[in-house]
MARPA-821313 format. One line per field, with one value per residue (C-alpha): residue in one letter; x, y, z. Coordinates in steps of 0.25 Angstrom, whole numbers, plus 5000, padded with zeros to 4 digits. Layout:
REM MARPA-821313
code <- (A:...);
c1 <- (X:...);
c2 <- (Y:...);
c3 <- (Z:...);
//
This chain:
REM MARPA-821313
code <- (M:T:R:P:V:A:V:Y:Y:R:M:M:Q:Y:Q:P:E:N:L:A:L:L:R:A:H:F:D:L:T:E:F:D:D:P:R:R:D:D:D:A:V:L:A:R:A:E:V:L:F:A:P:L:G:F:R:V:D:A:A:K:M:A:R:C:P:N:L:R:A:V:V:S:N:T:T:G:I:P:H:I:D:A:R:E:A:A:R:R:N:V:A:I:C:A:L:H:D:E:Q:A:F:L:D:T:I:T:P:T:A:E:H:T:V:G:L:M:L:A:A:W:R:R:L:P:A:A:H:E:A:A:A:S:G:R:W:D:R:R:P:W:G:A:P:R:M:F:S:R:M:R:L:G:L:V:G:Y:G:R:L:G:R:K:V:G:A:I:A:G:A:M:G:M:Q:V:A:F:C:D:P:V:V:P:G:G:V:G:S:L:L:E:L:A:R:S:S:D:I:L:S:I:H:A:P:A:T:P:E:N:A:G:L:V:S:R:S:V:M:Q:A:M:P:P:G:G:M:L:V:N:T:A:R:G:E:L:L:D:V:D:A:L:V:D:L:L:E:T:G:H:F:A:A:A:A:L:D:V:V:D:G:E:Y:D:P:D:F:S:A:H:F:A:S:S:R:L:A:T:Y:A:R:T:H:D:N:L:V:L:T:P:H:I:G:G:S:T:I:D:A:W:A:E:T:E:R:R:V:I:D:K:A:L:R:I:F:G:S:N:V:A);
c1 <- (4999:5006:5007:5002:5011:5014:5023:5028:5037:5045:5043:5030:5037:5028:5032:5042:5031:5023:5032:5035:5019:5019:5032:5027:5013:5015:5026:5033:5042:5044:5050:5055:5042:5031:5043:5053:5041:5043:5031:5036:5033:5020:5014:5012:5009:4996:4998:5003:5008:5006:5013:5009:5014:5013:5001:4994:4985:4981:4996:5002:4988:4992:5004:5001:4991:4990:4987:4977:4981:4986:4991:4992:4991:4988:4971:4973:4976:4976:4990:4980:4970:4958:4950:4960:4962:4948:4944:4958:4950:4966:4963:4968:4973:4976:4969:4959:4947:4952:4946:4944:4958:4963:4956:4968:4975:4979:4995:4990:4980:4989:4999:4990:4989:5002:5006:4995:5001:5014:5014:5003:5014:5027:5032:5043:5049:5046:5053:5065:5069:5067:5075:5086:5084:5076:5068:5056:5043:5038:5040:5031:5018:5005:4996:4983:4979:4974:4962:4960:4959:4950:4954:4948:4949:4951:4943:4938:4941:4947:4959:4952:4943:4954:4963:4950:4948:4962:4960:4947:4955:4963:4952:4950:4939:4939:4929:4931:4928:4926:4915:4913:4910:4899:4901:4910:4915:4906:4918:4934:4934:4925:4934:4946:4940:4937:4950:4962:4968:4965:4969:4969:4963:4956:4957:4968:4958:4960:4947:4952:4966:4970:4959:4963:4969:4972:4959:4955:4968:4965:4951:4958:4958:4974:4984:4978:4985:4983:4988:4989:4989:4983:4985:4997:4988:4975:4984:4988:5001:5006:4995:4997:5011:5006:4999:5008:5017:5007:5005:4990:4992:4999:5006:5005:5007:5008:5009:5007:5012:5005:5015:5021:5018:5026:5040:5047:5041:5052:5062:5055:5046:5059:5059:5044:5037:5031:5044:5052:5040:5040:5057:5056:5043:5041:5024:5023:5024:5026:5027:5028:5017:5018:5001:5000:5015:5017:5022:5010:5000:5010:5011:4996:4993:5003:4999:4984:4986:4994:4983:4972:4980:4985:4969:4967:4974:4969:4977:4981:4991:4980);
c2 <- (5000:5014:5022:5036:5048:5057:5068:5070:5082:5077:5088:5082:5072:5060:5050:5039:5026:5037:5042:5026:5024:5036:5030:5015:5022:5032:5035:5046:5059:5067:5082:5090:5099:5104:5115:5103:5099:5093:5095:5082:5075:5084:5081:5066:5067:5061:5064:5076:5077:5091:5097:5111:5124:5118:5123:5110:5119:5121:5125:5112:5102:5107:5102:5090:5085:5069:5075:5066:5069:5078:5072:5082:5076:5090:5092:5104:5107:5121:5117:5111:5116:5109:5115:5111:5099:5094:5100:5094:5079:5078:5073:5080:5068:5076:5076:5086:5077:5066:5071:5057:5053:5066:5066:5052:5064:5074:5079:5093:5095:5087:5098:5110:5105:5104:5117:5124:5119:5122:5134:5137:5132:5134:5122:5123:5134:5128:5116:5124:5131:5118:5111:5121:5119:5131:5121:5129:5131:5143:5151:5142:5143:5142:5153:5144:5128:5125:5120:5134:5138:5137:5136:5138:5130:5138:5126:5115:5105:5091:5098:5106:5097:5088:5101:5106:5091:5090:5104:5102:5089:5099:5106:5116:5125:5123:5132:5131:5140:5134:5138:5124:5117:5119:5124:5133:5147:5157:5165:5165:5177:5171:5158:5166:5176:5163:5154:5154:5146:5147:5136:5135:5123:5130:5126:5134:5141:5154:5158:5155:5161:5171:5166:5166:5182:5191:5195:5181:5182:5194:5191:5179:5180:5186:5174:5164:5155:5153:5138:5135:5123:5125:5135:5145:5153:5154:5163:5177:5174:5188:5192:5179:5184:5197:5192:5182:5195:5205:5194:5190:5177:5169:5157:5153:5139:5139:5125:5132:5146:5153:5151:5138:5132:5140:5132:5145:5144:5140:5148:5162:5156:5158:5172:5175:5182:5169:5161:5174:5174:5159:5160:5172:5168:5155:5157:5155:5138:5136:5123:5117:5113:5101:5097:5086:5082:5070:5056:5048:5059:5062:5047:5046:5058:5056:5043:5046:5056:5045:5037:5044:5047:5036:5030:5040:5030:5018:5014:5018:5013:5014);
c3 <- (5000:4997:5008:5009:5005:5016:5023:5036:5043:5054:5060:5066:5074:5075:5085:5078:5079:5070:5060:5059:5055:5045:5038:5037:5033:5024:5014:5021:5017:5030:5031:5041:5041:5029:5025:5019:5010:4997:4985:4980:4992:4994:4982:4986:5001:5004:5018:5024:5040:5043:5055:5065:5058:5043:5034:5026:5017:5004:4997:5004:5003:4987:4987:4992:4982:4985:5000:5008:5022:5032:5045:5056:5072:5078:5084:5075:5062:5059:5050:5041:5030:5035:5024:5011:5016:5015:5002:4998:5004:5015:5028:5039:5049:5060:5075:5073:5073:5082:5095:5101:5099:5104:5117:5120:5117:5130:5133:5128:5141:5149:5144:5146:5160:5162:5155:5164:5179:5172:5170:5181:5193:5184:5182:5175:5181:5193:5188:5181:5197:5205:5196:5198:5214:5217:5226:5230:5229:5232:5216:5212:5217:5208:5209:5210:5210:5197:5204:5208:5194:5182:5169:5157:5142:5129:5120:5125:5116:5119:5127:5133:5140:5143:5149:5158:5161:5167:5174:5182:5187:5195:5198:5188:5183:5171:5160:5144:5131:5119:5109:5105:5117:5127:5140:5140:5145:5135:5132:5131:5141:5150:5151:5152:5164:5171:5169:5178:5166:5151:5143:5129:5121:5109:5093:5085:5074:5068:5075:5088:5085:5098:5105:5121:5117:5128:5132:5137:5143:5150:5155:5164:5177:5181:5184:5175:5165:5149:5143:5129:5123:5111:5101:5102:5093:5102:5111:5112:5117:5118:5127:5136:5138:5140:5152:5159:5158:5165:5176:5170:5169:5179:5169:5154:5147:5130:5124:5111:5104:5090:5079:5085:5072:5066:5060:5065:5078:5088:5082:5086:5099:5110:5108:5108:5118:5124:5125:5132:5140:5145:5147:5155:5164:5171:5169:5154:5151:5135:5130:5114:5112:5118:5124:5114:5115:5121:5111:5112:5110:5098:5094:5096:5088:5076:5074:5075:5063:5054:5056:5051:5039:5035:5036:5026:5017:5022:5034:5050:5059:5072);
//
């Protein structure tokens, strides 16, 4: 049986067992990233892997006249032109339509709560002090117990619900705002006014850009905290740093930053206002989009989309 022709990019760093599956089931060509594409190879491609940061749009699909599937082990597909794919009868093999499966993938929710604790209790700085020999608890008192605080969830889908359940188990009062989920607070401003911690779990859409704005954050009671493990473009990060500098926020934690999928992002992020603040203050915790980064989650999500692609050609690896 002829194997489907596929193009895979090494920057996606699939787990070894999943790379072995790709090489066994596809006629595979590998490039470092889409900037290394070869038109002759794309002209043959039936399956195209799609790393974040590189658009699979009408122009890219036009370079792949035999394309039947675009593959991305992501829960969102902002980098794939879904309308153009539908027009060309190209399947999108991603996780945006895999809610039952995603309910078993929990690391982002776990990381969100971990970031809350790390920022609120200033754990990275406390560890650094202890490791250097300063064994003194007094400088590290957090303002309040989580069990006396109110958590507001911006978005109440799969991850918002999981974070809310964990927070509820710690004794926190939990409320949410989500325009498509009944039972929540009526407006984002209303949620902000009644939340000591605001945690972002909304989808990244053009309409949601800048959703958590300066006015939303200013509406929160003084001494609170903001956490974002969703998408960087949802948050006005300059306003966030302003509110940290003035003391309106006691702490913040971010796993995502606007522009992070720009291939040259790392080259200039160190000099950004956000990174500069984090280096000089202990109440902002940054992690490099590792919310979903457990090896088992990587392995399972990658395998899931590989299998979805193979089913298009009448095969599977499940």
